N, C-alpha and C positions, 0 to 999 in steps of 0.2 A: 916319185910320182907325188903329185899334189893329193893332200889328204881331201877326200869327198864324202859329203853326206849324201845317205839316202834314207828312204823312209820305207819301213816293212810295214805293209798294209794288213795288218792283223791286230785282232785285239786279244789274242789267245796268248798267255804269257809262256806256256810251254812251248808252242810253237815260235815265240820270239826268241826264248833262249836258244832252242834248237838251231834257228836259221843262224842268228849271231855268231854262234860258235863255229859256223861253217865259213863265215864271210872272211874276205881278206883283212889284213889288220890296217890297210892304208885306207879302208871305207869305216866311216862314222856312222853309225846305225841310230835311227831314231823310230819309236813307234809311231803308229798312225796317231794317238793320242797327242803325242809331244809336238808332231807336225800340224796338229790342228786339223785332221782328216778326218770326215765324217764317211764311213765306209758303206758302200750301196748295198741294199739286198742282194743275196745270191740268187738270181733269178734265173740263171743259165741252165740249159739241159746236160751241159757237159762240165767236167772240171776245168777244162782249158777256157771255156766261156765265162765261169765263175772269176777263174784268176784274172783274166783280162779284165774283166769289170773293176775288180777292186785296183789293180795295178793303174789303170788309166784314169780312175777318180783320185787316187793318191797322187799321181803325177801332175794332174790338172789343178789340185787344191792347192798342193806344197810348191810347186814348180821345183821339184827334186827329182832324181832318179827314183824310180818307184819298183820294188819287188813284190809280188802278191803269190800266194799259192792257194790252189785249192786241192783237197786230198780226201780220201775216204777209202772205206773197206768194201770189198765186192767178195760175197760168198756164193760160191756155186750151187749149193742145194737151195739157196734163196733166190736163184735166179740173177744174182748179181747185186742184191740189195746187202746193205743201205745204199751203197753208190752215192751219188751226189748228195743224198740226204743223211749221211754218216752222223753228221753233228748235231742233227736234230731227229734223230731216228724216233725216239720216244716223244717228241713234241718239240714247239719252237724253242723253249728254254730248258731243253732237258739236261741233266748233268750226265758226265761220263758214266757213273754208276747205273744210272737209270738206261742209256742207251745199252749198255752191256748186258743188264738183266733183260732187257727185251729181246736182245739178240740170242743169249743162252736159252731163254724160253721158246723162241721159236726153232731153235736147233736141238730140243730137247728130243730123246730117242734117235737122232741122228747118227749112224755109227761112225767110227773114227775114220775110216777110208774116205767118207763122203763130206768131211767137214773141210774141204780144201777151200782156201781163199787166197785173197791177195791185197795188199796195201797198193794204191795206186795215187801218183801225185803229178801235178802240173804246177811248175812256177813260171810266171809271167814276169818279164822284165820291160819296162817302159822308159825309155830316156826322154830329155826334153824336147830333142829334135824329131820326135816321133815316130822314131825306131822302137820295134817291138821284137821281142825272142821269147820263145817257149821251150821249157825243158821238161821231160818227162820220165819218171821213174817206177819201176815196179818192184815188190818185194812178195815173192811167193811163200805161202806157208798153209797153217791150218789153225782152225778155232778149237782151243781146248776146252775142258767140260767145267772149269771153275778159274776164277781169276787169279794170277800169282804174279808175286812182284809188286815194289812200289814207285817204281820210276816210270818215267815217260808220262803219257796222257792218252785220253782217247780210247781207243780199243787195245792198247798195249798190253795190259794184263792177259788178255785171253787170245793174244796172235802169237803163235810160236812159228818162226821162220823155219822155211826148208832146209833140212841137215841140223838143226838145232834141237836141243832139248829143254831150252829156257823160252820163255816168252821175252817179248821185247821188253817188258817192264823190268824183268831180270837182269837186264844188261846195262852197262854203264852206257853214260851219254857217248863216250868215245867209241864203245862197241857198236852202239846203234848207229852213230853217224857213219860207220864204215859201210854199212849195209843197208841202212833206210832208204825207201823210196823218195823221201823228200831231198834226203842227201844226194841220190842220184842225180835228181832233177837241177838241184841247184848247183851241183858242180857244172851243168851244161851252161847253165845261166852266166855263172861265175867267170867262165870262159868268155862269154859274150861281152859282159860287163868289162872285163880286163881289156878286151879289144877296143871297146868304145873309149874307155878311159885313157888307153894309149894314143888313140887318134886325137881326142882333146887336148892332151898333154903336148903332143907334137904341134897341134895348131896355135896353141898359147905360147909355146917357145918361138915358134917363127913370127907370130904377132909382136913379141915384146922385142923381138932382135930386128924387127922391120924387114923380115924377108917376105917374098912375093908369095901369095896363096897357092902357087903351083898351077895359075893359070896363064899362059901367055897372052899377052895383048894382041896377038896376030891371028888368035884361034877364035876371035867373036866371043870371048867369055865363055866359052862351052867347058866345063867342069872335065 
C-alpha cells in the first residue's frame, strides 16, 4: 500500500502521541500546525459535532485525509459534567491541574459509590472525496479522591477504570491503548481508513495499467 499522509486536527501533544501510536505504519501523520491548519473553535453541543468541525476544517485547508477527535469526562453525580467542556472546565485556558482541582472540589463529600463516571470519545475521519466516518468509544469507571500517576493527560490521574485498582495515569501507554475510549473510537475509524485507502490503491493501479474504470460504455456511464 502506498504511504499516505494524514493530518491530525489537534494541538494537544499528549493526544497526538496517543493517536499516532495507534495508527497503521503505512500512514504518515502530521500535526495541524505542521499542515498549516488553523483549528476552528469547538462550538458544537456534542462530541460528534466538535470532531467533525475540526476534521472538515483540516481536510479543507490541507487537502489531506483528516482525523479529529473530541472527548471528555461525564460524571454522573454532576449531571454529566464536564462533558463537552472538559478541556475548559475551569476556564478557556485552564490547565489539566486546574480542571482536576475544580472537579474534585465539586465532588467533595460525594461517597465512593456515587463517584461513577465515564470517558467518552468520538473520532471523525474526513477524506478528500467528501466521505465522512465517525467512531465512538466509552470507558466506564469512577473518580478517585486525589490524583495518582504521572502518565497520560487531562483527567487521567483521577479516573480509575471499572475493574482496575489504578488510575489511567498509572498505566503505560500500551495498557491505556488497550482499553481507552479514544483507542476504541480510533480503531473503528482505522477500519474505515483502511477500506478507503484500499479502494484508492486499486483505482491507482487500474489507472496506471490503463484498465477501464469499471463502467461499461453501454450502461450510460452509471457507476
